[in-house]
C-alpha positions as CSV (number, residue, x, y, z in Angstrom):
1,M,84.1,125.6,106.0
2,R,87.9,125.0,106.1
3,L,87.6,122.2,108.4
4,K,85.6,120.0,105.8
5,K,88.9,119.6,104.1
6,Y,90.1,117.3,106.8
7,L,87.3,114.7,105.9
8,N,89.1,114.0,102.5
9,E,92.7,114.1,104.1
10,G,94.3,110.9,103.5
11,I,96.0,108.8,105.7
12,G,98.7,106.3,104.0
13,R,100.7,106.6,100.8
14,L,99.4,103.3,98.9
15,G,96.4,104.7,96.8
16,L,92.6,104.1,97.9
17,H,91.7,100.4,97.9
18,L,88.4,98.4,99.1
19,M,89.4,95.1,100.8
20,K,87.2,92.3,102.0
21,N,88.0,91.3,105.7
22,P,88.5,87.9,106.9
23,A,85.0,88.5,108.9
24,G,83.4,89.1,105.3
25,T,82.9,92.8,106.0
26,Y,84.7,95.6,103.8
27,S,87.0,98.4,104.7
28,F,89.2,100.9,102.9
29,V,93.0,100.7,103.1
30,G,96.0,102.6,101.6
31,S,95.7,106.4,101.5
32,V,92.5,106.3,103.2
33,P,90.3,109.8,103.3
34,V,89.5,110.3,107.0
35,A,85.8,110.1,106.4
36,L,86.1,106.5,104.7
37,G,88.8,105.0,107.4
38,W,87.0,106.2,110.6
39,L,83.9,106.7,112.8
40,S,83.6,108.4,116.1
41,K,83.9,106.2,119.1
42,S,80.0,106.2,119.3
43,G,79.9,104.7,115.6
44,K,78.6,108.1,114.3
45,E,80.1,110.1,111.1
46,L,82.9,112.2,112.0
47,T,82.3,116.1,112.3
48,P,84.8,118.2,110.7
49,E,86.5,119.3,113.8
50,E,86.8,115.6,114.8
51,A,88.1,114.6,111.3
52,K,91.1,117.1,112.0
53,E,92.1,115.6,115.0
54,V,92.0,112.2,113.6
55,S,93.9,113.5,110.5
56,M,96.4,115.1,112.6
57,A,96.9,112.2,115.4
58,N,99.9,109.9,115.7
59,M,97.5,107.2,116.9
60,P,94.1,108.0,115.4
61,A,92.9,104.8,116.7
62,M,92.8,106.4,120.1
63,L,90.2,109.1,118.7
64,A,88.0,107.2,116.5
65,K,87.3,103.5,115.4
66,T,87.9,102.0,112.2
67,R,85.2,102.2,109.5
68,I,83.7,98.8,108.4
69,F,81.1,98.3,105.7
70,K,78.9,95.4,105.2
71,T,78.9,95.4,101.5
72,P,80.9,96.8,98.6
73,Q,77.8,98.9,97.6
74,E,77.7,100.3,100.8
75,A,81.3,101.3,100.7
76,F,81.1,102.8,97.4
77,K,77.8,104.6,98.2
78,V,79.6,106.4,101.1
79,A,82.9,106.9,98.9
80,K,80.5,108.8,96.5
81,K,79.1,111.1,99.0
82,Y,82.8,112.5,99.6
83,G,83.6,112.8,96.0
84,Y,85.0,109.2,95.1
85,K,84.2,107.6,91.7
86,E,83.9,103.8,91.9
87,K,86.5,103.6,89.0
88,D,88.8,105.5,91.1
89,I,88.8,102.7,93.9
90,S,90.8,99.3,93.5
91,F,88.7,96.6,94.6
92,N,89.2,92.9,94.6
93,E,86.8,90.4,96.3
94,S,89.7,88.6,97.5
95,L,91.9,89.4,100.4
96,E,94.9,87.5,98.3
97,E,94.0,89.2,95.2
98,A,93.6,92.8,97.0
99,R,97.4,92.3,98.3
100,G,98.1,91.0,94.8
101,K,100.2,88.4,96.9
102,K,103.1,90.5,96.3
103,P,105.9,90.5,99.2
104,A,107.2,93.8,100.3
105,F,110.7,94.8,101.0
106,G,111.8,98.3,102.0
107,T,112.8,100.9,104.5
108,S,110.6,103.2,106.9
109,D,111.5,105.3,109.8
110,G,114.9,103.8,110.1
111,F,113.9,100.3,109.9
112,S,114.4,97.9,107.0
113,Y,111.7,95.1,106.4
114,A,110.6,91.9,104.5
115,V,106.9,91.2,104.8
116,N,104.7,88.6,103.1
117,I,101.7,87.5,105.5
118,P,98.3,86.5,103.9
119,T,96.4,87.6,106.9
120,L,97.8,91.3,107.1
121,D,95.7,94.3,105.5
122,S,98.9,95.2,103.6
123,N,102.3,93.7,103.6
124,E,103.2,97.4,103.2
125,F,101.7,98.3,106.5
126,L,104.7,99.4,108.1
127,K,104.9,102.4,105.8
128,M,101.8,103.5,107.0
129,P,101.2,106.2,110.2
130,F,101.7,104.3,113.4
131,G,97.9,104.3,114.3
132,R,97.3,102.5,111.0
133,Q,100.1,99.9,111.7
134,L,98.2,98.7,115.1
135,D,95.8,96.2,113.8
136,D,98.5,94.4,111.4
137,S,101.4,94.7,114.3
138,R,98.8,92.6,116.7
139,K,98.5,89.9,113.9
140,V,102.0,89.7,113.3
141,G,102.5,89.1,117.1
142,E,100.0,86.5,116.6
143,W,101.4,84.8,113.5
144,K,104.9,84.8,115.1
145,K,103.8,82.5,117.4
146,T,103.7,79.4,115.2
147,A,106.4,80.5,112.9
148,K,109.9,79.3,112.7
149,K,113.0,81.5,113.2
150,A,116.1,82.0,111.1
151,Y,118.8,84.2,111.1
152,V,120.3,85.6,107.7
153,G,123.8,86.3,107.5
154,A,124.9,89.6,106.0
155,K,128.6,90.2,107.1
156,G,130.3,92.6,104.5
157,K,126.9,93.0,102.8
158,G,123.6,94.9,102.4
159,T,121.3,93.5,104.8
160,L,118.0,94.1,102.6
161,P,119.6,92.4,99.5
162,S,120.7,89.5,101.8
163,V,117.3,88.7,103.2
164,K,115.8,89.1,99.4
165,K,118.4,86.3,98.5
166,W,117.6,84.1,101.4
167,V,113.9,84.3,100.4
168,K,114.5,83.5,97.0
169,E,116.7,80.5,97.7
170,N,114.6,79.0,100.9
171,K,111.1,80.0,99.4
172,P,109.1,80.6,102.6
173,S,105.5,80.7,101.8
174,E,105.1,83.6,104.6
175,F,108.1,85.6,106.0
176,Y,108.4,88.3,108.3
177,A,111.4,90.4,109.5
178,K,112.0,93.9,110.6
179,W,115.5,95.3,111.6
180,K,117.7,98.0,112.3
181,M,121.5,98.3,113.4
182,D,122.5,97.6,116.8
183,S,119.0,96.1,117.6
184,S,117.9,92.5,118.9
185,S,116.8,91.8,115.4
186,W,119.9,92.5,113.9
187,K,123.3,91.7,115.8
188,D,126.5,89.8,114.5
189,D,126.0,90.6,111.1
190,S,122.8,88.6,110.8
191,V,119.2,89.6,110.3
192,E,116.3,87.7,112.4
193,I,113.6,86.2,110.1
194,F,110.5,84.6,111.0
195,Y,108.8,82.1,108.3
196,K,106.6,79.3,107.4
197,K,107.2,76.8,104.5
């Protein structure tokens, strides 16, 4: 059945990873096949028709709910059902190890960004389809409430190199910046950045 291909349609561009959530459960992140990343709103496996709708949606979270596993063994068992072998899936028990504690700098959809927040599912979440960004976007909003704010001068310079230089010189343990020209986060040749020491 042609619709079955949508069950294995990947959402994201980061490779398939199994990650331990703060609550002790597990979920797939990265380039997640629809069948491994989502369940129907009623908590059942997606039908091929539902999988097609989710894979083509701008906001999958409006049509389905994120799939959570109680154990890594349960997650690998379901992945095997869809043709994935354990060796094909990156898995680290620790949330920090799963992220590699690697800050993310880049551009996506006209914005530039610099991200390093331990509680996010991925520092690269801004590269994901909009629906997959929602959980981490909410986490960023909460994180900002206790973060400090600074402005990185970038007059006559590239903004991304300037932000990288600021991070290197100031050594914040966590930081977040997302900006584009003529926005509230980039004005007067300065980029707004939130951080924690």
